[in-house]
Biopython code that builds the backbone (N, CA, C, O; Angstrom):
import numpy as np
from Bio.PDB.StructureBuilder import StructureBuilder

atoms = [
    (1, "MET", "N", (7.101, -5.704, 13.161)),
    (1, "MET", "CA", (6.129, -5.516, 12.122)),
    (1, "MET", "C", (5.727, -4.040, 12.084)),
    (1, "MET", "O", (5.371, -3.470, 13.116)),
    (2, "GLU", "N", (5.781, -3.429, 10.923)),
    (2, "GLU", "CA", (5.452, -2.024, 10.769)),
    (2, "GLU", "C", (3.940, -1.831, 10.777)),
    (2, "GLU", "O", (3.202, -2.663, 10.249)),
    (3, "GLU", "N", (3.483, -0.736, 11.375)),
    (3, "GLU", "CA", (2.057, -0.430, 11.418)),
    (3, "GLU", "C", (1.560, -0.105, 10.010)),
    (3, "GLU", "O", (2.264, 0.536, 9.230)),
    (4, "SER", "N", (0.347, -0.547, 9.690)),
    (4, "SER", "CA", (-0.235, -0.298, 8.377)),
    (4, "SER", "C", (-0.481, 1.185, 8.165)),
    (4, "SER", "O", (-0.616, 1.947, 9.123)),
    (5, "LYS", "N", (-0.537, 1.585, 6.908)),
    (5, "LYS", "CA", (-0.768, 2.977, 6.551)),
    (5, "LYS", "C", (-2.034, 3.057, 5.705)),
    (5, "LYS", "O", (-2.436, 2.068, 5.093)),
    (6, "GLY", "N", (-2.657, 4.221, 5.671)),
    (6, "GLY", "CA", (-3.903, 4.404, 4.937)),
    (6, "GLY", "C", (-3.782, 5.388, 3.798)),
    (6, "GLY", "O", (-2.697, 5.605, 3.258)),
    (7, "SER", "N", (-4.927, 5.996, 3.429)),
    (7, "SER", "CA", (-4.990, 6.857, 2.255)),
    (7, "SER", "C", (-4.152, 8.131, 2.388)),
    (7, "SER", "O", (-3.640, 8.633, 1.388)),
    (8, "VAL", "N", (-4.007, 8.651, 3.586)),
    (8, "VAL", "CA", (-3.186, 9.854, 3.772)),
    (8, "VAL", "C", (-1.732, 9.545, 3.413)),
    (8, "VAL", "O", (-1.075, 10.329, 2.728)),
    (9, "SER", "N", (-1.238, 8.406, 3.877)),
    (9, "SER", "CA", (0.131, 7.999, 3.560)),
    (9, "SER", "C", (0.275, 7.654, 2.085)),
    (9, "SER", "O", (1.300, 7.951, 1.472)),
    (10, "LEU", "N", (-0.752, 7.027, 1.514)),
    (10, "LEU", "CA", (-0.713, 6.676, 0.089)),
    (10, "LEU", "C", (-0.620, 7.938, -0.764)),
    (10, "LEU", "O", (0.158, 8.000, -1.716)),
    (11, "GLU", "N", (-1.411, 8.928, -0.418)),
    (11, "GLU", "CA", (-1.379, 10.186, -1.163)),
    (11, "GLU", "C", (-0.005, 10.852, -1.053)),
    (11, "GLU", "O", (0.542, 11.320, -2.052)),
    (12, "ARG", "N", (0.546, 10.893, 0.155)),
    (12, "ARG", "CA", (1.848, 11.531, 0.395)),
    (12, "ARG", "C", (2.996, 10.768, -0.270)),
    (12, "ARG", "O", (3.849, 11.367, -0.925)),
    (13, "ASP", "N", (3.010, 9.439, -0.098)),
    (13, "ASP", "CA", (4.149, 8.628, -0.548)),
    (13, "ASP", "C", (4.102, 8.230, -2.018)),
    (13, "ASP", "O", (5.139, 7.942, -2.615)),
    (14, "VAL", "N", (2.919, 8.211, -2.602)),
    (14, "VAL", "CA", (2.791, 7.745, -3.988)),
    (14, "VAL", "C", (2.236, 8.826, -4.916)),
    (14, "VAL", "O", (2.898, 9.216, -5.878)),
    (15, "PHE", "N", (1.017, 9.314, -4.634)),
    (15, "PHE", "CA", (0.375, 10.273, -5.538)),
    (15, "PHE", "C", (1.149, 11.581, -5.640)),
    (15, "PHE", "O", (1.422, 12.052, -6.744)),
    (16, "ASP", "N", (1.506, 12.175, -4.499)),
    (16, "ASP", "CA", (2.198, 13.461, -4.508)),
    (16, "ASP", "C", (3.586, 13.388, -5.134)),
    (16, "ASP", "O", (4.109, 14.400, -5.599)),
    (17, "LYS", "N", (4.184, 12.207, -5.150)),
    (17, "LYS", "CA", (5.523, 12.032, -5.734)),
    (17, "LYS", "C", (5.469, 11.606, -7.197)),
    (17, "LYS", "O", (6.507, 11.385, -7.822)),
    (18, "GLY", "N", (4.265, 11.492, -7.739)),
    (18, "GLY", "CA", (4.122, 11.110, -9.144)),
    (18, "GLY", "C", (4.460, 9.664, -9.426)),
    (18, "GLY", "O", (4.804, 9.328, -10.559)),
    (19, "LEU", "N", (4.375, 8.799, -8.431)),
    (19, "LEU", "CA", (4.737, 7.391, -8.599)),
    (19, "LEU", "C", (3.572, 6.495, -8.995)),
    (19, "LEU", "O", (3.787, 5.343, -9.371)),
    (20, "CYS", "N", (2.346, 6.997, -8.918)),
    (20, "CYS", "CA", (1.163, 6.178, -9.213)),
    (20, "CYS", "C", (1.135, 5.805, -10.696)),
    (20, "CYS", "O", (1.350, 6.653, -11.562)),
    (21, "THR", "N", (0.870, 4.535, -10.977)),
    (21, "THR", "CA", (0.770, 4.052, -12.355)),
    (21, "THR", "C", (-0.676, 3.845, -12.772)),
    (21, "THR", "O", (-0.937, 3.331, -13.860)),
    (22, "SER", "N", (-1.617, 4.237, -11.926)),
    (22, "SER", "CA", (-3.052, 4.099, -12.174)),
    (22, "SER", "C", (-3.464, 2.649, -12.401)),
    (22, "SER", "O", (-4.312, 2.361, -13.245)),
    (23, "CYS", "N", (-2.861, 1.745, -11.647)),
    (23, "CYS", "CA", (-3.194, 0.322, -11.794)),
    (23, "CYS", "C", (-4.585, 0.008, -11.251)),
    (23, "CYS", "O", (-5.221, -0.950, -11.691)),
    (24, "GLY", "N", (-5.062, 0.814, -10.293)),
    (24, "GLY", "CA", (-6.406, 0.632, -9.761)),
    (24, "GLY", "C", (-6.512, -0.291, -8.569)),
    (24, "GLY", "O", (-7.622, -0.545, -8.101)),
    (25, "ALA", "N", (-5.421, -0.797, -8.063)),
    (25, "ALA", "CA", (-5.473, -1.709, -6.916)),
    (25, "ALA", "C", (-6.147, -1.049, -5.723)),
    (25, "ALA", "O", (-6.956, -1.683, -5.045)),
    (26, "CYS", "N", (-5.833, 0.197, -5.459)),
    (26, "CYS", "CA", (-6.425, 0.906, -4.320)),
    (26, "CYS", "C", (-7.878, 1.283, -4.577)),
    (26, "CYS", "O", (-8.675, 1.346, -3.641)),
    (27, "VAL", "N", (-8.232, 1.534, -5.838)),
    (27, "VAL", "CA", (-9.592, 1.938, -6.200)),
    (27, "VAL", "C", (-10.587, 0.835, -5.853)),
    (27, "VAL", "O", (-11.687, 1.114, -5.378)),
    (28, "GLY", "N", (-10.203, -0.407, -6.086)),
    (28, "GLY", "CA", (-11.077, -1.525, -5.783)),
    (28, "GLY", "C", (-11.235, -1.785, -4.299)),
    (28, "GLY", "O", (-12.162, -2.484, -3.891)),
    (29, "LEU", "N", (-10.351, -1.239, -3.489)),
    (29, "LEU", "CA", (-10.377, -1.475, -2.043)),
    (29, "LEU", "C", (-11.039, -0.361, -1.257)),
    (29, "LEU", "O", (-11.523, -0.597, -0.150)),
    (30, "CYS", "N", (-11.072, 0.833, -1.793)),
    (30, "CYS", "CA", (-11.479, 1.994, -1.004)),
    (30, "CYS", "C", (-12.486, 2.863, -1.764)),
    (30, "CYS", "O", (-12.216, 3.275, -2.892)),
    (31, "PRO", "N", (-13.639, 3.145, -1.158)),
    (31, "PRO", "CA", (-14.611, 4.015, -1.822)),
    (31, "PRO", "C", (-14.178, 5.484, -1.851)),
    (31, "PRO", "O", (-14.798, 6.294, -2.539)),
    (32, "TYR", "N", (-13.130, 5.830, -1.118)),
    (32, "TYR", "CA", (-12.646, 7.202, -1.066)),
    (32, "TYR", "C", (-11.562, 7.486, -2.101)),
    (32, "TYR", "O", (-11.087, 8.617, -2.212)),
    (33, "ILE", "N", (-11.176, 6.481, -2.845)),
    (33, "ILE", "CA", (-10.172, 6.640, -3.899)),
    (33, "ILE", "C", (-10.841, 6.263, -5.217)),
    (33, "ILE", "O", (-11.410, 5.178, -5.342)),
    (34, "GLN", "N", (-10.772, 7.157, -6.193)),
    (34, "GLN", "CA", (-11.418, 6.922, -7.483)),
    (34, "GLN", "C", (-10.526, 7.399, -8.623)),
    (34, "GLN", "O", (-9.540, 8.105, -8.415)),
    (35, "VAL", "N", (-10.903, 6.992, -9.832)),
    (35, "VAL", "CA", (-10.221, 7.473, -11.021)),
    (35, "VAL", "C", (-10.896, 8.781, -11.435)),
    (35, "VAL", "O", (-12.107, 8.833, -11.650)),
    (36, "VAL", "N", (-10.082, 9.837, -11.541)),
    (36, "VAL", "CA", (-10.574, 11.155, -11.929)),
    (36, "VAL", "C", (-9.720, 11.641, -13.085)),
    (36, "VAL", "O", (-8.514, 11.834, -12.929)),
    (37, "LYS", "N", (-10.327, 11.839, -14.234)),
    (37, "LYS", "CA", (-9.615, 12.287, -15.435)),
    (37, "LYS", "C", (-8.400, 11.399, -15.717)),
    (37, "LYS", "O", (-7.289, 11.894, -15.911)),
    (38, "ASP", "N", (-8.620, 10.106, -15.737)),
    (38, "ASP", "CA", (-7.591, 9.102, -16.043)),
    (38, "ASP", "C", (-6.466, 9.020, -15.017)),
    (38, "ASP", "O", (-5.420, 8.437, -15.301)),
    (39, "LYS", "N", (-6.656, 9.585, -13.846)),
    (39, "LYS", "CA", (-5.665, 9.488, -12.767)),
    (39, "LYS", "C", (-6.361, 9.026, -11.500)),
    (39, "LYS", "O", (-7.510, 9.384, -11.243)),
    (40, "VAL", "N", (-5.662, 8.237, -10.720)),
    (40, "VAL", "CA", (-6.190, 7.783, -9.442)),
    (40, "VAL", "C", (-5.976, 8.892, -8.423)),
    (40, "VAL", "O", (-4.893, 9.471, -8.339)),
    (41, "ALA", "N", (-7.022, 9.186, -7.643)),
    (41, "ALA", "CA", (-6.940, 10.272, -6.672)),
    (41, "ALA", "C", (-7.734, 9.950, -5.417)),
    (41, "ALA", "O", (-8.750, 9.256, -5.469)),
    (42, "VAL", "N", (-7.263, 10.460, -4.298)),
    (42, "VAL", "CA", (-8.021, 10.375, -3.054)),
    (42, "VAL", "C", (-9.057, 11.492, -3.123)),
    (42, "VAL", "O", (-8.699, 12.670, -3.122)),
    (43, "ILE", "N", (-10.342, 11.131, -3.185)),
    (43, "ILE", "CA", (-11.381, 12.157, -3.284)),
    (43, "ILE", "C", (-11.841, 12.633, -1.917)),
    (43, "ILE", "O", (-12.398, 13.724, -1.787)),
    (44, "GLU", "N", (-11.608, 11.813, -0.896)),
    (44, "GLU", "CA", (-11.911, 12.185, 0.481)),
    (44, "GLU", "C", (-11.095, 11.290, 1.396)),
    (44, "GLU", "O", (-11.026, 10.080, 1.178)),
    (45, "HIS", "N", (-10.482, 11.864, 2.408)),
    (45, "HIS", "CA", (-9.691, 11.059, 3.334)),
    (45, "HIS", "C", (-10.614, 10.274, 4.240)),
    (45, "HIS", "O", (-11.560, 10.827, 4.801)),
    (46, "CYS", "N", (-10.350, 9.004, 4.384)),
    (46, "CYS", "CA", (-11.225, 8.121, 5.152)),
    (46, "CYS", "C", (-10.946, 8.164, 6.638)),
    (46, "CYS", "O", (-11.733, 7.632, 7.421)),
    (47, "ARG", "N", (-9.868, 8.769, 7.046)),
    (47, "ARG", "CA", (-9.465, 8.880, 8.450)),
    (47, "ARG", "C", (-9.162, 7.521, 9.083)),
    (47, "ARG", "O", (-9.118, 7.395, 10.307)),
    (48, "ILE", "N", (-8.957, 6.523, 8.253)),
    (48, "ILE", "CA", (-8.525, 5.222, 8.755)),
    (48, "ILE", "C", (-7.028, 5.154, 8.515)),
    (48, "ILE", "O", (-6.579, 5.130, 7.369)),
    (49, "SER", "N", (-6.255, 5.121, 9.593)),
    (49, "SER", "CA", (-4.805, 5.146, 9.436)),
    (49, "SER", "C", (-4.241, 3.797, 9.019)),
    (49, "SER", "O", (-3.078, 3.710, 8.625)),
    (50, "GLU", "N", (-5.054, 2.733, 9.099)),
    (50, "GLU", "CA", (-4.545, 1.414, 8.741)),
    (50, "GLU", "C", (-5.344, 0.775, 7.598)),
    (50, "GLU", "O", (-5.656, -0.416, 7.637)),
    (51, "GLY", "N", (-5.666, 1.572, 6.596)),
    (51, "GLY", "CA", (-6.394, 1.047, 5.444)),
    (51, "GLY", "C", (-5.553, 0.101, 4.608)),
    (51, "GLY", "O", (-4.326, 0.101, 4.708)),
    (52, "GLN", "N", (-6.203, -0.701, 3.789)),
    (52, "GLN", "CA", (-5.497, -1.675, 2.958)),
    (52, "GLN", "C", (-4.962, -1.068, 1.668)),
    (52, "GLN", "O", (-4.136, -1.687, 0.997)),
    (53, "CYS", "N", (-5.409, 0.119, 1.310)),
    (53, "CYS", "CA", (-4.995, 0.724, 0.044)),
    (53, "CYS", "C", (-3.474, 0.856, -0.045)),
    (53, "CYS", "O", (-2.894, 0.608, -1.102)),
    (54, "TYR", "N", (-2.837, 1.238, 1.038)),
    (54, "TYR", "CA", (-1.383, 1.419, 1.042)),
    (54, "TYR", "C", (-0.672, 0.080, 0.887)),
    (54, "TYR", "O", (0.302, -0.034, 0.144)),
    (55, "ASP", "N", (-1.166, -0.923, 1.592)),
    (55, "ASP", "CA", (-0.526, -2.247, 1.556)),
    (55, "ASP", "C", (-0.629, -2.909, 0.188)),
    (55, "ASP", "O", (0.265, -3.663, -0.196)),
    (56, "PHE", "N", (-1.698, -2.643, -0.554)),
    (56, "PHE", "CA", (-1.886, -3.278, -1.852)),
    (56, "PHE", "C", (-1.240, -2.517, -3.002)),
    (56, "PHE", "O", (-1.116, -3.056, -4.102)),
    (57, "CYS", "N", (-0.830, -1.286, -2.771)),
    (57, "CYS", "CA", (-0.223, -0.480, -3.833)),
    (57, "CYS", "C", (1.144, -1.052, -4.208)),
    (57, "CYS", "O", (2.004, -1.226, -3.344)),
    (58, "PRO", "N", (1.346, -1.345, -5.502)),
    (58, "PRO", "CA", (2.640, -1.901, -5.912)),
    (58, "PRO", "C", (3.774, -0.880, -5.904)),
    (58, "PRO", "O", (4.932, -1.246, -6.108)),
    (59, "ARG", "N", (3.460, 0.396, -5.672)),
    (59, "ARG", "CA", (4.488, 1.436, -5.674)),
    (59, "ARG", "C", (4.977, 1.793, -4.267)),
    (59, "ARG", "O", (5.783, 2.710, -4.104)),
    (60, "THR", "N", (4.497, 1.076, -3.257)),
    (60, "THR", "CA", (4.957, 1.297, -1.891)),
    (60, "THR", "C", (5.954, 0.206, -1.526)),
    (60, "THR", "O", (6.084, -0.799, -2.225)),
    (61, "HIS", "N", (6.646, 0.420, -0.430)),
    (61, "HIS", "CA", (7.640, -0.546, 0.038)),
    (61, "HIS", "C", (6.963, -1.845, 0.466)),
    (61, "HIS", "O", (5.948, -1.825, 1.163)),
    (62, "THR", "N", (7.521, -2.951, 0.051)),
    (62, "THR", "CA", (7.019, -4.254, 0.471)),
    (62, "THR", "C", (8.011, -4.876, 1.436)),
    (62, "THR", "O", (9.166, -5.124, 1.088)),
    (63, "ASP", "N", (7.555, -5.120, 2.637)),
    (63, "ASP", "CA", (8.374, -5.772, 3.649)),
    (63, "ASP", "C", (8.122, -7.273, 3.547)),
    (63, "ASP", "O", (7.147, -7.772, 4.108)),
    (64, "ILE", "N", (8.977, -7.991, 2.848)),
    (64, "ILE", "CA", (8.773, -9.416, 2.606)),
    (64, "ILE", "C", (8.795, -10.228, 3.894)),
    (64, "ILE", "O", (8.204, -11.305, 3.960)),
    (65, "GLN", "N", (9.461, -9.725, 4.898)),
    (65, "GLN", "CA", (9.520, -10.461, 6.159)),
    (65, "GLN", "C", (8.177, -10.439, 6.885)),
    (65, "GLN", "O", (7.851, -11.387, 7.600)),
    (66, "ASP", "N", (7.396, -9.376, 6.714)),
    (66, "ASP", "CA", (6.108, -9.260, 7.397)),
    (66, "ASP", "C", (5.162, -10.415, 7.069)),
    (66, "ASP", "O", (4.651, -11.042, 7.997)),
    (67, "PRO", "N", (4.900, -10.732, 5.784)),
    (67, "PRO", "CA", (4.028, -11.876, 5.516)),
    (67, "PRO", "C", (4.621, -13.198, 6.004)),
    (67, "PRO", "O", (3.882, -14.094, 6.412)),
    (68, "ASN", "N", (5.933, -13.323, 5.967)),
    (68, "ASN", "CA", (6.564, -14.538, 6.483)),
    (68, "ASN", "C", (6.282, -14.703, 7.970)),
    (68, "ASN", "O", (5.980, -15.804, 8.430)),
    (69, "GLU", "N", (6.379, -13.616, 8.715)),
    (69, "GLU", "CA", (6.121, -13.686, 10.152)),
    (69, "GLU", "C", (4.647, -13.946, 10.434)),
    (69, "GLU", "O", (4.313, -14.635, 11.398)),
    (70, "ARG", "N", (3.762, -13.401, 9.602)),
    (70, "ARG", "CA", (2.325, -13.646, 9.791)),
    (70, "ARG", "C", (1.972, -15.106, 9.516)),
    (70, "ARG", "O", (1.155, -15.691, 10.227)),
    (71, "VAL", "N", (2.573, -15.687, 8.503)),
    (71, "VAL", "CA", (2.260, -17.074, 8.125)),
    (71, "VAL", "C", (2.985, -18.077, 9.011)),
    (71, "VAL", "O", (2.374, -19.028, 9.498)),
    (72, "PHE", "N", (4.271, -17.876, 9.223)),
    (72, "PHE", "CA", (5.089, -18.861, 9.929)),
    (72, "PHE", "C", (5.348, -18.519, 11.398)),
    (72, "PHE", "O", (5.948, -19.309, 12.127)),
    (73, "ALA", "N", (4.889, -17.332, 11.830)),
    (73, "ALA", "CA", (5.059, -16.867, 13.213)),
    (73, "ALA", "C", (6.525, -16.751, 13.638)),
    (73, "ALA", "O", (6.837, -16.723, 14.829)),
    (74, "GLU", "N", (7.408, -16.684, 12.661)),
    (74, "GLU", "CA", (8.823, -16.480, 12.937)),
    (74, "GLU", "C", (9.527, -16.091, 11.644)),
    (74, "GLU", "O", (8.958, -16.200, 10.558)),
    (75, "GLU", "N", (10.752, -15.644, 11.770)),
    (75, "GLU", "CA", (11.534, -15.276, 10.588)),
    (75, "GLU", "C", (11.928, -16.524, 9.823)),
    (75, "GLU", "O", (12.449, -17.480, 10.399)),
    (76, "ARG", "N", (11.671, -16.510, 8.501)),
    (76, "ARG", "CA", (12.062, -17.647, 7.669)),
    (76, "ARG", "C", (13.543, -17.568, 7.357)),
    (76, "ARG", "O", (14.093, -16.485, 7.155)),
    (77, "LYS", "N", (14.174, -18.714, 7.321)),
    (77, "LYS", "CA", (15.599, -18.766, 7.013)),
    (77, "LYS", "C", (15.890, -19.694, 5.831)),
    (77, "LYS", "O", (17.048, -19.977, 5.525)),
    (78, "ASP", "N", (14.818, -20.168, 5.165)),
    (78, "ASP", "CA", (15.002, -21.139, 4.092)),
    (78, "ASP", "C", (15.008, -20.512, 2.695)),
    (78, "ASP", "O", (14.824, -21.215, 1.701)),
    (79, "PHE", "N", (15.218, -19.189, 2.615)),
    (79, "PHE", "CA", (15.365, -18.566, 1.321)),
    (79, "PHE", "C", (16.532, -17.593, 1.386)),
    (79, "PHE", "O", (16.876, -17.102, 2.461)),
    (80, "PHE", "N", (17.129, -17.317, 0.260)),
    (80, "PHE", "CA", (18.277, -16.429, 0.260)),
    (80, "PHE", "C", (17.821, -14.980, 0.151)),
    (80, "PHE", "O", (16.752, -14.698, -0.390)),
    (81, "HIS", "N", (18.623, -14.077, 0.662)),
    (81, "HIS", "CA", (18.332, -12.650, 0.629)),
    (81, "HIS", "C", (19.121, -12.024, -0.512)),
    (81, "HIS", "O", (20.302, -12.310, -0.707)),
    (82, "LEU", "N", (18.434, -11.156, -1.264)),
    (82, "LEU", "CA", (19.126, -10.408, -2.304)),
    (82, "LEU", "C", (19.838, -9.233, -1.672)),
    (82, "LEU", "O", (19.271, -8.548, -0.820)),
    (83, "ILE", "N", (21.050, -8.996, -2.070)),
    (83, "ILE", "CA", (21.834, -7.895, -1.505)),
    (83, "ILE", "C", (21.867, -6.755, -2.486)),
    (83, "ILE", "O", (22.476, -5.721, -2.211)),
]
sb = StructureBuilder()
sb.init_structure("model")
sb.init_model(0)
sb.init_chain("A")
sb.init_seg("    ")
for serial, (resi, resn, name, xyz) in enumerate(atoms, 1):
    if name == "N":
        sb.init_residue(resn, " ", resi, " ")
    sb.init_atom(name, np.array(xyz, "f"), 0.0, 1.0, " ", f" {name:<3s}", serial, name[0])
structure = sb.get_structure()
């Protein structure tokens, strides 16, 4: 299971690369991220390396196996993998 990432990683991996779609998912989770001039921005780093903002962003990598392991406590084998 990969360690969670916070606002610093979100800014580096999404905002700085121009991938943010301004959906607002992170804004509702973090008081340090707000909409500024119609763009979502980190206004202050929260210094929490495992914030939920990164996990909820639809523009970051989703590890589908992680929720399966959290729910079922093991790797699921009852669904097919896309190649």
